[in-house]
C-alpha positions in Angstrom: 121.7 129.9 157.2 125.7 130.7 156.3 125.5 134.1 155.4 126.8 134.3 151.8 129.6 136.7 153.0 130.7 133.9 154.8 130.6 131.4 152.1 132.3 133.9 149.8 135.1 134.1 151.8 135.1 130.3 152.5 135.5 129.6 148.8 137.9 132.1 147.9 140.1 130.8 151.1 139.6 127.3 149.5 140.4 129.2 145.7 143.4 130.8 146.8 145.1 126.7 148.1 143.8 124.7 145.1 144.0 127.0 142.0 140.0 126.0 141.9 137.0 127.4 140.9 133.9 127.3 142.7 129.9 128.0 143.2 128.0 127.5 145.5 124.2 127.6 144.8 120.8 126.8 146.4 118.8 124.1 145.0 116.9 126.1 142.5 120.5 127.0 140.8 120.4 130.6 142.2 124.4 131.5 142.2 124.7 132.2 146.2 128.6 133.3 146.6 131.4 131.8 143.7 134.7 133.1 141.9 133.9 132.5 138.8 135.0 135.1 136.6 131.9 134.9 134.0 128.9 133.0 135.7 127.5 130.6 133.1 123.5 129.5 133.7 123.8 126.0 135.0 120.1 125.8 137.0 118.7 123.5 134.3 121.8 121.3 135.3 121.5 121.8 138.8 117.4 121.2 139.1 118.4 118.0 137.2 121.1 117.1 139.9 119.0 117.8 142.8 115.9 115.6 141.6 118.9 112.7 140.9 119.5 110.4 143.5 123.7 110.9 143.0 125.3 112.8 145.6 128.2 114.3 143.1 128.0 114.6 139.4 129.8 115.9 136.6 127.9 118.4 134.5 129.7 120.1 131.2 133.2 119.5 132.4 132.5 121.1 136.3 131.9 118.7 139.2 128.5 118.9 141.2 128.2 118.0 145.1 125.1 118.1 147.1 125.6 119.7 150.8 123.5 118.3 153.1 121.9 119.8 156.9 120.4 116.7 158.6 119.6 114.9 155.6 118.1 117.8 154.2 119.6 119.2 150.9 120.9 122.6 151.3 123.2 123.5 148.8 125.2 122.9 145.3 128.7 123.7 145.0 130.2 123.3 141.8 133.9 123.2 141.1 136.0 123.4 138.0 139.9 123.5 137.1 142.6 122.2 135.3 143.9 119.8 138.0 143.5 116.2 137.9 142.0 116.5 141.7 139.4 118.5 141.5 136.6 116.2 142.6 139.0 115.1 145.3 139.6 119.3 146.5 135.5 119.8 145.4 134.8 117.0 148.1 136.8 118.8 151.0 135.0 121.9 150.3 132.0 120.2 150.2 132.8 118.7 153.8 134.0 121.8 154.5 130.8 123.7 154.2 128.6 120.9 155.6 130.7 121.1 158.8 130.1 125.4 158.6 126.5 124.7 158.6 126.7 122.5 161.5 128.9 125.0 163.3 126.5 127.8 163.2 123.3 125.9 163.6 124.9 125.2 167.3 125.7 129.0 167.2 122.0 129.3 166.5 120.6 127.2 168.9 123.0 128.6 171.6 122.0 132.4 170.7 117.9 131.1 170.6 118.7 129.3 174.3 120.5 132.7 175.8 118.0 134.3 174.4 114.8 132.8 176.2 117.3 132.5 179.4 117.5 136.5 179.6 114.1 137.1 178.7 112.4 134.2 181.3 110.6 132.3 178.6 112.5 128.7 180.4 111.3 126.3 183.1 114.2 125.8 185.4 114.7 122.4 184.6 114.5 123.4 180.9 117.9 125.4 181.7 120.0 122.9 182.9 118.3 120.4 180.5 119.7 122.4 177.5 122.6 123.6 178.7 123.9 120.6 178.9 123.0 119.3 175.5 124.6 122.6 174.2 127.8 122.0 176.3 127.4 125.1 178.3 128.7 125.2 181.6 125.9 126.2 184.4 128.2 127.0 187.5 130.4 129.7 186.2 130.4 132.6 187.3 129.5 135.5 184.5 127.9 139.2 184.2 125.8 140.5 181.6 126.7 143.5 179.8 124.7 146.0 177.9 125.6 147.8 174.9 123.4 150.5 173.0 124.3 151.9 170.0 122.8 155.1 168.8 121.5 153.5 165.6 119.7 150.4 165.0 122.5 147.8 164.8 123.3 145.1 162.1 125.4 141.6 162.1 128.7 143.7 161.3 128.2 145.5 164.7 127.5 142.1 166.6 130.5 140.6 164.8 132.8 143.3 166.1 132.0 143.2 169.3 132.9 139.1 169.2 136.1 139.8 167.5 137.1 142.5 170.3 135.9 139.9 173.1 139.0 138.1 171.3 136.6 135.2 170.0 136.0 133.3 173.5 133.5 130.2 173.1 132.1 130.8 176.5 131.3 134.2 176.0 127.7 134.9 173.9 127.3 138.1 172.2 123.4 138.1 171.3 120.5 141.0 171.2 116.6 140.8 172.1 115.9 144.5 170.4 116.9 146.6 167.6 119.9 148.5 169.7 121.2 146.8 172.2 124.1 144.2 172.1 123.8 141.9 174.9 127.1 140.3 176.1 127.4 137.5 178.3 130.7 137.2 180.0 131.9 134.4 181.8 134.7 135.9 184.3 137.5 134.0 185.5 137.8 133.1 189.4 139.9 136.2 190.2 137.7 138.8 188.3 136.0 141.3 190.2 134.2 144.3 189.7 137.2 146.5 188.9 138.5 143.7 186.0 134.4 144.0 184.8 134.7 148.1 185.1 138.0 147.6 182.5 136.7 145.3 180.2 133.4 147.6 179.6 135.9 151.0 179.4 137.7 149.1 176.9 134.8 147.8 175.3 133.5 151.3 175.5 136.8 152.6 173.5 137.3 149.9 170.7 133.4 150.5 169.8 133.3 154.2 169.4 136.9 153.4 167.4 135.1 151.3 164.8 131.7 152.6 164.6 132.9 156.0 165.2 129.8 157.0 167.7 129.2 157.3 171.0 127.7 154.1 172.4 126.2 153.0 176.2 127.2 150.5 178.0 125.8 148.8 181.5 126.4 146.0 183.4 124.6 143.7 186.1 126.3 142.3 189.4 128.5 138.9 189.1 126.1 135.8 189.3 127.0 132.7 190.0 124.7 130.1 188.1 123.1 129.7 184.8 119.8 130.4 186.3 120.3 134.0 187.7 122.2 135.5 184.3 118.4 136.7 183.6 119.0 138.5 187.5 121.7 140.3 185.9 120.5 141.2 183.0 117.5 143.0 184.3 119.9 144.7 186.4 122.1 145.7 183.5 118.8 147.0 181.8 117.8 149.1 184.5 121.3 150.6 185.0 120.9 151.6 181.5 117.7 153.4 182.0 119.1 155.1 185.1 122.0 155.9 184.3 120.4 157.6 181.5 118.9 160.1 183.8 121.0 161.1 186.3 124.3 159.8 184.5 123.9 161.7 181.5 127.7 162.3 181.5 129.0 158.7 182.1 129.4 156.2 179.0 129.5 153.1 181.5 127.5 152.7 184.1 127.2 149.7 186.9 124.2 148.4 188.6 126.0 148.6 192.1 126.9 152.3 192.0 123.4 153.5 190.8 122.8 154.6 194.3 119.6 156.9 195.0 118.8 156.8 191.7 118.1 153.2 191.9 115.5 153.8 194.3 113.7 156.9 192.6 113.2 155.6 189.2 110.8 153.4 191.3 108.8 155.7 192.5 105.2 156.7 191.2 104.8 159.5 189.3 101.9 161.1 191.0 104.0 160.3 194.5 107.1 162.5 193.2 104.6 165.0 192.1 103.4 165.2 195.5 106.9 165.5 196.7 108.2 168.5 194.7 104.5 170.3 195.7 106.0 169.9 199.1 109.0 171.0 199.0 108.8 173.9 196.7 105.5 174.8 197.4 104.5 174.9 193.6 107.6 176.1 192.1 109.8 173.9 190.2 113.3 174.0 190.3 113.1 174.8 186.7 111.7 178.2 187.8 115.1 178.9 188.8 117.7 181.1 186.7 120.8 179.3 185.2 122.9 181.5 188.0 121.1 179.9 190.4 121.5 176.4 189.1 125.0 176.9 188.2 125.7 178.0 191.8 123.7 174.9 193.3 125.0 172.4 191.1 128.9 173.7 191.8 128.0 173.7 196.0 127.0 170.2 195.8 130.6 169.3 193.6 132.1 170.6 196.8 130.3 169.1 199.3 129.0 171.7 200.3 132.4 173.9 200.9 131.2 177.7 200.8 135.1 179.0 200.2 135.4 176.0 197.2 132.7 177.2 195.5 133.0 180.8 195.4 136.5 179.7 194.4 135.5 177.9 191.4 132.6 180.1 190.7 135.3 183.1 190.5 132.7 185.1 192.9 133.2 186.8 196.7 132.4 184.4 199.3 130.1 186.5 200.4 128.5 186.5 196.5 127.7 183.2 197.5 126.5 183.4 200.8 124.1 185.7 199.3 123.2 183.7 196.9 122.6 180.5 199.3 120.3 183.0 201.8 118.2 184.0 198.6 117.7 180.0 197.6 116.7 179.8 201.5 114.5 182.6 201.5 112.4 180.9 198.4 112.7 177.5 199.0 112.9 177.3 203.3 115.8 175.2 202.3 119.4 176.1 203.4 122.2 174.2 201.7 124.5 174.6 204.2 122.6 172.4 206.7 122.7 169.1 205.7 119.5 168.3 206.5 118.1 170.5 203.7 121.0 170.2 201.5 120.0 166.1 201.1 116.1 167.3 200.7 116.9 169.5 198.1 119.2 167.1 196.4 116.9 164.5 196.1 114.4 166.9 195.0 116.5 167.8 192.1 116.6 164.0 191.2 113.3 163.5 191.3 112.4 166.6 189.0 114.8 165.1 186.6 113.2 161.9 186.5 109.9 163.5 186.3 110.9 165.3 182.9 112.7 161.7 181.7 109.4 159.8 182.2 107.2 162.8 180.8 109.5 162.9 177.6 109.4 158.9 177.0 105.9 159.5 177.1 106.1 161.3 173.8 
């Protein structure tokens, strides 16, 4: 079914060219879209016309046309004007709306296919058969983007994303839940991850400007066959979840850049708790004061460089050494030693992961 807004835009465009007024009604005579300044009641006439075998008819000086969708009567179009060409123009308008029905039905069928493809709801043989029927290439390079909005998406957001992609018929924009928009993007032979990252950044910038709020974009790896599209979707979904935990400052997250965060995300919580108890002997990094946490984070940012860290913290080198010595006494880990630094960094990430999972339970 075509949206009323699309119908309205279509008949307004036709009126602008022909100077003829149009009204699209359902089979009960209810007006869905129109260009008449004064809307008269034609319900009885429409119902009578619907029950008749005629495909077009003149009623009270107005020309009525039936619009079918695969032999099923879908709309009634009414045309009215001073011109002698009302019948011919109305016939063309009815044909155009019928073509819109076919186009939107094909889009719906493709959208339904893509959703089932992403969710692994299709058998392998069905994937190729339906792709062939819908004229979708099966052996091209594609990647999945997931765009998470802060509010529940609407049809306008989906259309905005389609417009930002240039209306390319080979790309698909759909959704499987309330807040995430999914883009199945076909790539050029020369496109690699730098080009994908650029596309994601452009999408983020345009959406932020258009929607006026922050969005989060994640993408999976490149796949070369249509049956692997669900793999890239799962990767993008994982990147979205992991990125929220370990890359909170980023707006675009790539599955290939998740690093150790991807491994930690798959650890069972009991194992994480056991690890933290062993490292901190019952304590938690949450127990550290703000000064200590700032020192630790800045030390890691500067690749364990004491001089650069002290410079950026605006403290004397000896003060930083004192803080690191104090931390070593309380945890048994010396952050100046590479192995201890790795253990401590992983422990901080594990704690962050545990806190995130606990927040998701409430």
